[in-house]
N, C-alpha and C positions, 0 to 999 in steps of 0.2 A: 738550220731547222730548229724550230721550237719544240723541245722535248721535255716530257715529264718522266721522272724515274722514282719508283717507290720500291724500297727494299735495299738497304745498304749493308748487307752482311758480308760474309767472307768472299762471296762471288760478286754480289751486286755492287759493292763499293768500288773495286777496281774497274768493273765494267763501266760504271757511271763516270769514273775519272777519265777513262779513255775517250768517252764522248765529249767531255769538257775540253780535254787536250786537243781534240780534233777541231775545236772552234764552234761547236754547237751551243745554242742557248738552252741550258739544261737547268730545270727546276727539280729539286729533290725533296723527298720526305722519308723519314724513318722514325721509329720510336726511340732510337738512341741519338741524343743530341750531339754527342761527340762525333758520330759519323757524319751528320749533317754539317757540322762545323768544319770538318776536314775537307768536304767537297766545296763548301763556300770559300775556303781559303784558296782553292784552285780556280775559282771563278764561277761556280754554280750559284743558283739562287735557292733560298730556303723557302719551304712551304709549311704551313701549320697542319695540313691534313691532305688526304688524297684528293679531295675536291679542288683545293687550291692548286695542287700539283698539276691537275689535268686541265684547268681552265685555260683556254686559248692555245692549247698545244696541238700540233699536227699528229703527234704520236705519244703514247704513254707506255713506258716499259714497267712491268712488274717482275720482281725477283724476290720471292718469299718462300718459306719452307714447304708448304703443302697445300692441298686443295682448299681446306677451310680458311687458310690464311689468304689465299687469292680471293676467295668469295668475300671475305670480310673487307679486304682492301678495295674491292670493286663496289660492293653493294651495301656495306654498313652506312649508318648516318655519317655524313661528311666524307663518304668514300669517293673513289674515282668517278664512278658513273654519274654522280651529281654534278661533276664539273665538265662532262663531255657534251658535245653537240653533234648533230648529224654530220656524217662524213669523216669524223675523226677515227683514230685507230688505237686499239689496245694490243700490245704484243706482250704476252705473258711468257717470260723466260724461266719460270719456275718449273720444277719437275713434279708433275701431279698426275692424278688419274685421268686418262684420256677421255673418259665419259664426262668428267667434270669440265674439261675444256670445251666439249661440245655443248654442254649445258650453258656455260658462261657465254659462249658465242651466240646462242639463241636468245638469251636474255638481253645482251647488248644490241643484237640486231633489231629488237623492238624499239630501240632508240636510234636506229639507223647508224649505229657505231660498228665499225669493222673489228675483227679479232683474228689474230694469229697465235698459235701456240708454238713457241720456239725455245724449248729447253736446250741446255748446253752440257758439254762434257769436257773435262780437261783439268778441273781443279783450280785452286787459287793461283799457282804459278802461271798457268796459261791465261787465266783471267787478267792477271797483272800485265802480261806482255801482249795481250790482245790476240791470242792464238787459239782460243777455245774452239771446239767444234759446235756448230749451231745447226739443229735439225728442225725444219719449219713445216707446220701444217696449216692449211687454209687456202684461200683463193690465190691462184697462181699470179694473177695480175697484181694483187696486193703485195705478194712476196717480191715480185720484180720491183715494185715501187720502193720498198724498204731494204732491199738486199744490200745496197751500198752502205747504209748506216749500220746495218747489222755487221757488215764486214769490218767496221772499225773495232768491234769487240771480238770478232772471231777470225781465225785463220781459214776456216772453211764454213760456208753457209750453204746448206743443201735443202732444197725443196723436196719433201717426201710424200705429199698427198694432202688430203682434205683435213679439216680441223680435227685434232686428236691424233693425227699421224705423227706429229712431232713428238708427242709424249709417248706414244707406242714405240717409236724408234728409240727414245731415251731409255725406256724400260728394257728394251732388248739389249742396249749397251750396258745397263747396270747389272743385268743378269750375267753377262759375259765377264764384266770386270770382277764381280764378286766371286764367281767361280774360278777365275784366273788367279786371284789373290789366294784363294783357298788351295788351289793346285800348287802354286809356288810355295806356300807355307808347308804343305805336306811333303813336297819334294825336298825342300831344304831341311826339314826335320829329319829325314832319312840321312842326308849328308852330315848333319850335325851329330846325330846319334852314332854314325859310323866313324866319327873322329876326323872328318874332313874339314878343311878351311873353307867356310862358305864363300869367301871372296874369290878363292881360286875356282870353286865350282861355278860361281857366277861368270867369271871370265871365260870359262870353258864352254858354257852352254848358251849365253844370252844372245849370241849372234847366229845360233843354229835354229832348227825348226821349233824348239821349245821357247825361243825368245819372243818377247812381246813388249809393247809399250808399258804394260803393267809390270812386267819383270824389271825392266830398266828403271822404272820409277820407284817401285816398292821394296825390292830386295836391298838396295843400299840403305833405305830407311830402317828396315828390320835389323840388319846386321850392325848398324850404328846406334840402335836403340833409340831412334828418333820417331816418336809417334805423335809429334805435333800435327794438328789437323790441317790437311789440305782438303780432305773430304771426311766428315765425321762418321763414325759408326752409326750414330743415331739417324743420320740422314740416309745412310744406305739401307738401314732397316725400313725406313719410310718408303724408299723406292721399291724395295723388294715386296713390301706389303701391297703397294699399288700394283706391282706386277702379278702377284698371286691373286689379288682381288679381280683384276682384269682377266686373268686366265680362267678363273672360276666362272666369270660371266660368259666366257667364250667356250666353256666346257673343254678346257685344255689342261692337260696334266704337265706340271713342271717339277718333277721329283728332285732334281739336283738343286733347284732354286729353293725348294722347301728345306732341304738339308742345310744349305749354307745360311738360310735364315735362322735356323736353330743355333748354328755356330755364332752368328752375330749377336743373337739374344744372350748367349752365354758370355760373350765378351762384354756386352753391356752390363750384365748382372755382376761381372767381376770388377766393375768400376771404370770401364774404358769407353763408355758411351760417347764421350766427347773427344776421344782419341781418333787419330787417323784410321781409316779402315784397314790399313796395313796391320793393325792390331789383331786382325784375324789370326796372325801367326801366334799370338799369345795363347789362343785356345789350344793349338797343337803343342806348344811348349808346356802348358799346364798338364795336359793329359799324358805327356811323355816324360815329364820331369827333366826338361832340357832348356837351354836358352840359345837361340840362333844368334850368334854374335861373332865379331872378329876374334 
């Protein structure tokens, strides 16, 4: 399949690599030349802009930080939309505001171009090994057409409803992940303050009811003082802002999300905006004058 891919960041680069490794004809574009060169070394083709990336492709994937970045990638001068023709498809895998996804779908439909929103969850390690979770909104027949190629990048590919449903599902995921990290940090703060070995506490509880994928992934990072980003604090702030914006448009109250948003903002102000979101633990460490470690 002839594929365009725009956005070669922490997540996009390994996702695009998996498409190349699977034998697809992939053309890539990013503002970082080093990322483009890395894909070309694997067999991808380089493009000078979004328009060239999209030209003659059956599908174009976008994987950029937020709604304004997707809009720019699609509709700015030299953008993807200029290279598309009727019947082609854009699959946006960014995590953005669901209402923005619906707007982009309408604007592309004027060119008779199809659109799916397909945000992902799992972080860099799962992007590398092709096991991210992908949640997809849009036309079901279109989803069925591209499910197999999405499956190259993801361990699970799930249809969740109309355009925008993918990003609404992702926001649901991000709320739960952020609150889970905060809960883990709060609980292990108690264990640390009481003088317990956090490794032994982890061993005791992570297979019980309190256990979770978040606990399994983040507690070892916290106690080993490893805050290298799999998913950055700044990006989680972006996702929670989208969740809160969406909730306000729906007249919905999300009090715990608002609280953990303030925690994340504090972590960012403390210099950890580019750290992994497990750095939420640092908020609890700071206010309690402790360090959760081996």
